[in-house]
N, C-alpha and C positions, 0 to 999 in steps of 0.2 A: 504494499499500500503506500510505498514511497520512503524517502529518507527523512532525516530529521527536520528538513526545511519544508516538508509538505504543508504544514500548517500555514507557513509563510506564502507559499504558492497559492494556496486557496485564498488567502487575504488579498494577494495581488490581483487574482482573477476577478474577485468579487467586489472590489471597491476600495483600492488603496487610497483613492481621492477621499472617499467618505471617512476612512479611518484617520487620515491626516487632518481632515476637516474637523473631525470629532475632537482630536487632541488640541488643535489650535483654538477651537471655540471654548474648550474648558480653560485654557489659559486666559483667554480674553475676558471670560466672565470673572475669573479670579482677580483681574485687576480692580474690580469694583468692591472686593471684599476687604475687611479689615484684618490685621494681624490678630491672632496666629493663623487663621485660615488662609490669608494671602501668602504667608511664608510657606505653608504646606504646599500650596499650588506652585510656588517658585520652585521648590525642590522637586515636586513631581515633574514639572517642565524640563528640569536639568536631567532627570532620569530618562524621560522620554527621548530627549536629544541623544543621550548615550545610546539608546536602543536604535534610533534612526541610523546611527553610525556603526551599528553591529557590535558595540562594545557591551555585550550582555554581562560580562563578568563584573565590570566597574558599576554598571547600572544595578545589578543584584546587590553589591555591597551597599550602595547608597539607598536602595529601597529598603533594605533590611534595617539600616540605621533609622530611616524615616519611620519605619514601623515601630521601632523602639520608642519614638516620640509620640506616635499616635496608633496605639495598639489595634484600634478598630477601624483604621482607615481602609475603606473599600478599595480605593485606587491603588494604595501601596500594596495590598495583598494581591490584586490583580496583576500589577506589574511584576511583583516577585514571581508569581506563577509563570508568566510569559517568559521571563528571563530563564527560569529554571528549565523550561521546555526547550528553549533554544540552546541551553547548555547541556542538553542530553540528560538532564535530571528529571525525567518524567515522572517517576514515583514521588519525588519531593514536590513537583508541581501539583500533582493530584492531592497530596496531603494539604498543601497550601489552599487549594481550591475548596476542599472540604471545610476548612476553617472559615474561609470566605463565605461559604454557603451558610454556615451557622450564624454568622453575623449579618449577612445581607442576602437572605434566601431568594429574593426576587430580582437579583442583579442578572440580567440575561447574558451578559458577556462572560460571566463565569462558566455558564453552561457551554457557550461556544468554545471557550479556551479548554474546558474538559474534552469536548469533541475532538479538538486539535490534538490533545494528548493521546487519546485513544487512537486517532489515525496514526500517530507516530509509533504507537505499539502494535499497529496492524490489527486492531480489534474493531471490526466493522459494527457489530450490533450495539456494543455500548456507545460508540461514536454517534450512531444514528440516534440512540435515545437521548444523548446529551444534546445534540443539535436540536432535536425536536423540543426539548424542554426550553431551550433558548428562544426558538422562534415562537413558541406558544406564549411566552412573556413578552416578546418584542419581535413582531413580524418584519421589521425593517432591519434585518441582519443579513445583508448580501452574502457575506462569507459562509454563513450557516446554510443558507439555501442552496448555494453553489456546491458546497460539500455534500449536502444531502442528495443533490442530483447525481453526483459522481458515485456516491456510496449505494444509493438505490440501484443504479445501473450495474455496479459490481455484484450486487446481490440478487440480480435479476428480478427486482421489484419494479416492473416497467410502468405501471399506473402511478406509483408513488413518484418515481422519477419525473414523469410527465407533470405531476403537480408541483413538484420542486422547481422544475424548469419554468413553469408559468409564473411562479413568484419571482424568480430571478428576472424574467422578462419585464414584469410589473415594475420591479425596483429600477431596472436599467432604463426604463422609459421615463422615470421621474428625474427631475434635476437632483444632482448630488447633494444640494443644500437641504432639499426637502426630506430625502432619505435620511440624512444625518440628524436633522431636527427631530424627525419622527422617532429615531432610535434613541436620542437623548430623552425625549419625552417619556418613552416607554420605561427607561431606567431611572426616571426622576430627576434628571439633570435639566431643571426647568429654566434657570437663567441663561445658560449658553444656548439652549434650544430657542428661547424667545429672542435672544440677541441675533441669532443666525437667520431666523425665519423672517423677523421684521426687516432686516437689511435686504434679504432676498426680495420681499414684496416691494420695498421701496424702489429697488432697481428694476424690477420686472413688471409691476403692476398686478392686476388681478390674476391669481392662479388658484384654481379650485382647491387643489390638495394642499398648497401652502397655506391658504386661508383657513382651511380646516385644522391644520396643525396648530396655527396661532390661536384658533378658538378653543381648541383642546387644552392648550397651555393655560389659557385663561380660566377655563373650568377647573384645572388642577390648582391654580393659584387662588381660586375663589373670586376672580374678577368676572363675575357672571354678567354684568351689563355689557362689557366689551364682548364677551363670548356670544351673548344673544345677538348683538348687532352684526358681528362677523358672520354668523351662520345665517341670518336673515339675508345678508348680501350674497353669501355663497348659494343659497337656495333659489335666489333670483337667477343667478348664472347657470346653475344645474338643478332644476326642480326635481329631477328623478334620481338624484344622488341619495339613496335611502340611508346610508350610513351617516351622512351629514344631517339628514332630517331626524335620525334617532338621537344624534348628539344634540340637536336643537330641542327635542322633547325633553332630554335629560336636563338641559339647562333650565327650561321652563319649570320642571319639577323642583329643581334645586332652588329656584327663585320663588317657589310656592305658587306659580301661575298655573294651577292644576287644571282649570277649565281649558286653557289654551293647550296645554300639554295633551289633554284627552283628545282634542281635535287633531293634533299632529299624529298621535298614535293610531287614531282610527284611520287616517290616511294610509299609514304604513301597513296596517293590518288588512286593509282592503287589497293591497298588492300582495302581501305575504301572510295569509290568515293563520298559518301554523307557526310563525316565528316565535320562539319561546322568549327571546329577550323583549320583544314588543309587548307580549302578553304579560310578562312580569311587571314591566313598566306601567301597563295600563292598570293593574292591580294596586300598584303604588299610588297612581293618580287618584284612584277611588278612595284610598286611605286618606290622602290629602284633602279631599273634599268631604271627609267625614262619613263616607259610606263603607264603614269597616265590614258590614255584611257582605256587600258586593265584592269587596277585596277578598274576603275569606273564600268565596265561591270561585273566583278566578285562580287563587293560589292552589286550592284543592284540585282544580281541573289540572293544573301543571303538575301537581304532586302525584296525581294518579298515573301520569306518564312516566315520572321519574321518582319513585317512592324513596330512593336512597340519597336524596339531595338534602343535605342538613340545612342549607340556607333557606330553602322553601319551608321546611318545618318551622325554622324561626320566624319567618314571615307570617305564616299562618297563626303562630302562637301570639305574636304581637297584636295582630288584628282581633284575635279571640279575647285577649286581655283587655283591649279597648272596649269591647262589647260587654265586659263583665262576666264572660264565661270562664272563670278561673281554672276549674278542674280540666277542662279541655286544652286551656293554654298550657297548663303544667304537663299534661301528657305530651304536647307537641314540643315543648322545650326539652323534655327528657328524651324524646326521640331524636331530636337534633344533637344532643350531647352523646347519645348512644352511637350515632353514626360517625361522629367525629370527636373522640374523647378529650381532645384539647381545645375544644370550641368554647373559648372563654365567654363569648357573648351569651351563649345558652345557659351557662351557669350563672353569670351575672343577672340575666333576665329573670331567672328563678329567685335569685336573692332580692331583686328589685321589685318583686310582688309584695315584699315587706312582711307578708304573712306566712311565707313558705318556710319550713324547716328542713334542712338537709339531713339525710341519713348518715350514719357513721361511714358507710362505703363510699358515698358521694364526697363526703369531706376528705377521705383518704385519696380518692381519685383526683380531686382538685389539687391537693398538695403535690402529688406526684407529677401531674401535668405542669403545674406552675414551675416546678424545679427542673423539668426536663430541658436539656440543652437545645433541643429542636423546636421548642415553643417559640412562636413568633412574638414580638413585642406587643401587638395589639391583643393577642389571646392572654398574654402574661398579665398585663394590667387589668383585664376583665376578671381574670381569676383571682387576682389579688383583692379586688373589691369584693368579689363574691365570698372569698375566705374571711374578709374582714367582717362582713355581715353575718355569715354562719357562725363565727367564733363569738361575736357579740351576743348573738341569740343564746349561746350556751353559757354566757357570763365569763368567758375567757378573755378578759378585757385587754390584758397586756399583749397577748399574741394577736388579738384582733386589731389593736392599734398599729402594731408593726406591719400588718398586711395593708392596712389603709395607707399608712405612710409610705410603703413601698410602691403601692399602686398609684398613689399621687406623683411620687417621684418619677415613675416610668412614664406616666401620661404627660406630665409637664415637660419631660425631655423632648417630646415630639410637637410641643406647643410653641407658637410664635408669640404668645401673649406679652404685651408690654403695657404695664399699668400706667405709664405716663400719659398714654393716649386718652385713657378713661378720665384721668384727673384733669387733663387739658379740656376735654369736652365739658366737664362740670364747671370749670372756671369760665369758660366761654359762654355757657348758658346763662350763668349768673351775670356776666358783663352785658350780654345783649338783651336778655329778657327781664328788664327792670319793670317797676311799677309804672313809670312814665311811659315805657315802650308800650305796655298794654293799654294804658289810658288813651294813648294816641290812636289806637287801632280797635277801640271799643265799637262793637257791632259788626265786625267783619266775620267772615265764615259762613258755613252752611248751618241753618238754624235747626236741622234734625236733632232730636234728643234720644234716638234709639240706642246708641252705644253706651255701655257701662264698662270703663276701663278699670282693670284690677292690675296694679303695678306693685313693685317691691322687688325683693331678692327671691330667687327660687328657694324652696323648702321653708317658706315663711307662713304657710297657712292659707295661701292664695287659692289653692284648689278647693279647699274647704268652703271658702266664701263663694267661689264659683258654683259649687254644688248646692249650696243654700239658695243662691239666686235662681239657678237653673231649676229648682224645684217649684218656682212660682209660675203660675199659668200664663203670665205676660212676658216671661223672659226666656230667650233661647241661649242655651249653653253651647258655645262653639269650641274653640281651642285657642292656643296661643297663635293668633293670627299675624301674618307677616306683613300686612299692608303698611303700617307705620314705619317699620325698618326699611321697607322698599322705597317708601316716599323719602325717607331721610337719605338713602343711598342716591336717589335722583338729585336731591338738593345739594348733597355733597359733591357729586361729580368725581371724575377721576383725578386724584391728586396724590402727590407723594406723602408718605406718612409723616415725615419731619417737616412738611411745609404747613403753613398756617391754613386750616381748612376753610372751604367756603361756607359750610354750615357750622353754627347757627347764624353767622354774620349775615348771610344772604336773606334772612327773614327781614331785615331792615329795608331791603330793596323791593320787596314783593308788594304788589297792589292789592287792594280789597278783593278785586275779582279773582286774583290768584288763590287766595285763601278759601273763597267760596268754591271755586273750581276743585280744589284739592279735597275739601270736605265732601263735595258731591261724589268725587271720584272714589273716596274711601267707602262711602256707603254702597256705591254701585259694585266695587270690587269685592266686598264682604258679602254680597247677596248670595253667592255660591255656597256659602257655609250655613245659610239660614233656611228655616222651613216654615216661616210664616208668622211667627210671633213678633209682636211690635217692638220688643226691646231685645238686645242681644249683648253678650259678654265678649270683650276682647281681653284675654288673660296673658298677653305677652308681658312678662315681668319687667324686662329691661326698658320698657316704655317710659319708666320714671324719668329717663334722661331726656325725654322729649315732650314733657308736659306743656311746655310753652307752645310748641307746634300744634299739639292736640287742642289746646285751648283756642288757638287762633283759627283752626279750620272747623272745629266742632265745639263752639262755645257752650252749647247746652248739653254736652255729654256729661255723664257722671264719672268721677275719678275716685277710686278706693285705693288707699295705700295700705297694703297688707304688710304688717310688721310683726317681727318675732324678736325676742329677746336676743342680744347680740351673741353671746357664747353659744346658745342653742342653735341659732340660725347659721352661724359660721361653721360650727362643727358638723351640723347636718349637711352642709354643702360639701364639706371636706370628705364626707363618707359617701357622697353620691358621684357616680360616674354617669355623666350626661351623654346622650346619644350624639349631640352636636352642640357647639357653642358652649357658653358659660366657662370659657377658658380660665377665668380668674379663680376657679374653685380648686385648682390643683396645687396650691401652695398656701400654707398658713399665712404667710406675709401678704400675699395677693388678696386672699379672702378679707383679711382684716382691713387692708387699705381700700378695698372696694366697699365694704360695709361703711367705713367712715366717710367715704365719698358720697354714697347714697344718703347717709343721714344728713350731711352738710347740704346737699343739693335739695333734699326734701324740705329742709328748714327754710331755704330760699324760696321754693314754691309756695310754702305756707304763708309767706309774707306778701309775695307779689300776686298770688292767686288766692287771696284770703277767702275762706268760705267755699271754695270750689272743690276741695279735697277732703274726703272722710278718711281719717286714720283708724284702722281696725287692728287692735293688738290681738295677736293669736291667743295669748295666755288669758285675756278677758273673755274671749269667745268660749274657751273651754270652761272657765269658771262660771259664766252666765250666758248660756246659749240663747234662751228666749230673749233677754234684754239686748244682746248683740244683734239678733236677727231683726227685732223691731226697729233698732237704730239704723241698721243697713237699709231695710226696706224704706223707712221713712226718708232717708237721705236720697234714695233713687226715685221717690215719688210713687211708691208702690203700696197698695193695701197689704195688710198683714194676712198671710194664709198659713195655716197650721202645717201644710205639707212642707213648708221651709224648715220646720223643726225636725221632721223626719226625712231629711235630705238623703239619708242612706238608702231610702226605699226607691228613690228616683232612678229609673233605668235610662242610662244615656251612655254615649261614648266618652271616656275619660282617657286622655292620652299622657298624662303626666306621671311622674314617679309616685304620686300619692293616689293613684287611681284605686287601689284596693283599700286604702285606709279610709277614703270618704265613702265607701260602700258599707261602713260600719258606724254604729253609734259613737259619739265622741268619748274618748277615755282619757283620763288625766295622767296616767302613768307615763306617758311619753314626754311630758313637759321638761323634766330635768334629766333626760337620759344622758345627756352630755356629761353629767357629774360622775358617771362611772369611769369616764377617761381623764377626769381632772388631773391626776398625777402627771399626764403627759401633755397637758394643755397650757402649761406656763407661758410658752411663746405667744400663743394666741391671746391669752389674758393681757400680757404686757403690751402686744400690739394694739389691742382695743382700748387700753387705757380706761378712762372714766366710763366708757360705754359698757364695760364688763360689769356684771352683778357682783355683789359681795361674795 
């Protein structure tokens, strides 16, 4: 099967230009980074230069030295393996790749390099398997496809050789810049990919595939407004490009534009009725629109075709939980865990029911899987949070806290949360939204009084208030609606994080008609989540940062501040693993800072919007339910109804972490649960200062 340079021959046949472009772009991206990341990239560039000159011995020495400085560096490990192969140390290269796989199991080039190693050892079948794993993760690997074409022919797999050849031709037909950027995107190298593809589009204008790559980079970076615009433009150019339309539907789902996403998915399904990805996304859209029952039916159709799919069992379970069908949800969560024993999300979802108690065998399985070397980071931190809850329920508080702490540390390691931006927003809100500012804009906005906003921190008792109100005959319980954050994103526009933002300063420049239009748009956009009752709830907690905007566009809306005692609220957030967002909760310091910012901003709103906000203290609701219910209803202009006292009997979809708790009568035992962990909460108490209870 060739000499020790066979891997290099494959590379040269299948895209030396792309490989060199990849290296150059990684270096260009590094120029924007700060030390020590910049220093790391400078050293990697030096090593790659040695490899270009065939000085693999010196390159290996420097790469190993670099690995000593950065023991988990993906690129250092990869370059070590490449050097070892060229130095005919193939067993060492395979050992290095095994370590790389443990640390970065979804890096496609490690599998490509493993394929090259097996080619050097004349082992066709393992090489084929390695290359296939690479292209399954990253279809834009010309070297792997070219090697597969050759290997399939050598092993008389004619049909597979033809498939590989067709992939080679597809990649050959694309500009090298597009292939390289696509490959970078697949491996998570988003910054150099964006740099390359933007440069290409500036030089060459509209190019369908390049535009799609840039949109997908935007999706990965969370710049969804740009991604949406790019995909809309792309579909004007190529309306029959189904993969791009599916990307567009995914962006709409991520932006919580579920009605529009549903329309796009129906177009796709009209062309390909059996497509499983489209059908699964359709079920997700139904969940987003509050139709959990419809989602369950669609997920079960898919599950009947592939009963061994753990992700589908998990999706079914989530929808069943939303519907309050707890036992069926438990069975589906367990089925997901049985099919994939290290499926952290399945175990955490059981724990997140708050009422589930793990068996001894389940607890032992979680411990084993969390400690296993092959468990991926996302599964590991899910398991840590599940173990923390399981051990807390058993009264083993020291070990419980250690798992909560570890889970938060792991989750925080992948978060880009920066508290200074939250603090900056609070400062700017107070500077812009003064009493004089509101007085000058008295009477603006849409006069509708349908919305009831419940704001505050997560885990503050807001779901309980929502359930009480949703038990009233005049009030619709919806969910944490995305419309206000989306409106803020439009006002904010695209800006660099370190530049002074447009919002909220832009509120000064808006005309009365703008505020009325935004209020009407909010009411129109939220209609998809309602079923006909005259009033409805928007329970997006972080809307407390935007009460000035809410007051300007909907001056007659009711605003309830759901508040919980500081230590209890902050620690409850520390114990909670959120499905998305709420990145401030994965560090004691961040939680305390966020809580302090919240208290300060709410104090500002109390002054400039005097009488417009009702504060509801969770501990007071627990101590005096009827008095609190009457106070809430009176503030909302609603007649008292006894059903609000029996809120736990109300059957409706509840999608937050408290979904099972609000289906039970109030119990007082949970108020001071944080005190079980008080020996380890000194840093939180200190960070909260005077806000912490005695």
